[in-house]
C-alpha atoms as a printed R data frame, in Angstrom:
   type eleno elety resid chain resno       x       y      z
1  ATOM     1    CA   MET     A     1   7.188  14.532 -9.982
2  ATOM     2    CA   TYR     A     2   7.965  10.898 -8.323
3  ATOM     3    CA   VAL     A     3   6.969   7.703 -9.862
4  ATOM     4    CA   LEU     A     4   7.189   4.602 -7.212
5  ATOM     5    CA   HIS     A     5   6.604   0.798 -8.681
6  ATOM     6    CA   LEU     A     6   6.519  -1.245 -5.803
7  ATOM     7    CA   THR     A     7   6.418  -5.079 -6.975
8  ATOM     8    CA   ALA     A     8   5.289  -7.874 -4.821
9  ATOM     9    CA   ARG     A     9   6.449 -11.114 -6.238
10 ATOM    10    CA   GLY     A    10   6.076 -14.868 -4.774
11 ATOM    11    CA   GLN     A    11   4.847 -17.731 -5.111
12 ATOM    12    CA   VAL     A    12   0.502 -18.282 -6.404
13 ATOM    13    CA   GLY     A    13  -1.067 -20.194 -3.366
14 ATOM    14    CA   GLU     A    14  -4.364 -21.134 -3.505
15 ATOM    15    CA   GLY     A    15  -7.133 -19.355 -4.890
16 ATOM    16    CA   VAL     A    16  -6.078 -15.212 -4.800
17 ATOM    17    CA   ASP     A    17  -4.127 -15.348 -1.277
18 ATOM    18    CA   PHE     A    18  -0.992 -14.494 -2.902
19 ATOM    19    CA   PHE     A    19  -2.751 -11.235 -4.853
20 ATOM    20    CA   ASP     A    20  -3.932  -9.696 -1.145
21 ATOM    21    CA   ILE     A    21  -0.668 -10.690  0.632
22 ATOM    22    CA   GLY     A    22   0.852  -9.155 -1.909
23 ATOM    23    CA   ARG     A    23  -1.534  -6.128 -1.462
24 ATOM    24    CA   GLU     A    24  -1.429  -5.719  2.045
25 ATOM    25    CA   TRP     A    25   2.902  -5.956  1.621
26 ATOM    26    CA   ILE     A    26   2.373  -3.205 -0.969
27 ATOM    27    CA   VAL     A    27   0.729  -0.834  1.087
28 ATOM    28    CA   ALA     A    28   2.264  -1.514  4.209
29 ATOM    29    CA   SER     A    29   5.968  -0.412  1.958
30 ATOM    30    CA   PHE     A    30   4.564   2.254  0.740
31 ATOM    31    CA   GLU     A    31   3.390   3.919  4.105
32 ATOM    32    CA   ARG     A    32   6.315   3.305  5.506
33 ATOM    33    CA   LEU     A    33   8.302   5.157  2.642
34 ATOM    34    CA   THR     A    34   6.053   7.929  2.004
35 ATOM    35    CA   THR     A    35   5.777  10.888  5.636
36 ATOM    36    CA   ASP     A    36   2.722  11.817  7.519
37 ATOM    37    CA   ALA     A    37   2.502  15.471  5.991
38 ATOM    38    CA   MET     A    38   1.511  13.427  2.874
39 ATOM    39    CA   HIS     A    39  -0.370  11.187  4.451
40 ATOM    40    CA   GLN     A    40  -2.405  14.043  5.473
41 ATOM    41    CA   ILE     A    41  -2.672  15.891  2.003
42 ATOM    42    CA   TRP     A    42  -3.949  12.051  0.339
43 ATOM    43    CA   ARG     A    43  -6.067  11.448  3.280
44 ATOM    44    CA   ILE     A    44  -4.673   8.525  4.371
45 ATOM    45    CA   LYS     A    45  -5.491   7.156  7.431
46 ATOM    46    CA   LYS     A    46  -3.610   5.372  9.802
47 ATOM    47    CA   ASP     A    47  -5.350   2.127  8.830
48 ATOM    48    CA   GLY     A    48  -4.137   3.125  5.571
49 ATOM    49    CA   LYS     A    49  -7.729   3.568  3.963
50 ATOM    50    CA   HIS     A    50  -8.791   7.227  2.504
51 ATOM    51    CA   SER     A    51 -10.511   8.848  4.705
52 ATOM    52    CA   ASP     A    52 -14.444  10.030  3.179
53 ATOM    53    CA   ARG     A    53 -13.964  13.175  0.793
């Protein structure tokens, strides 16, 4: 089993913008670090979302 911790750091801007941007970076990084074969098992679409079960 592998455990992967991704953290987004930066200055907090107005409202929750930082959290939205941080989430986008974490999702994109996770997608680049994992294989297409695993994306199929996890049912992750190319847009980074899960498919309906």
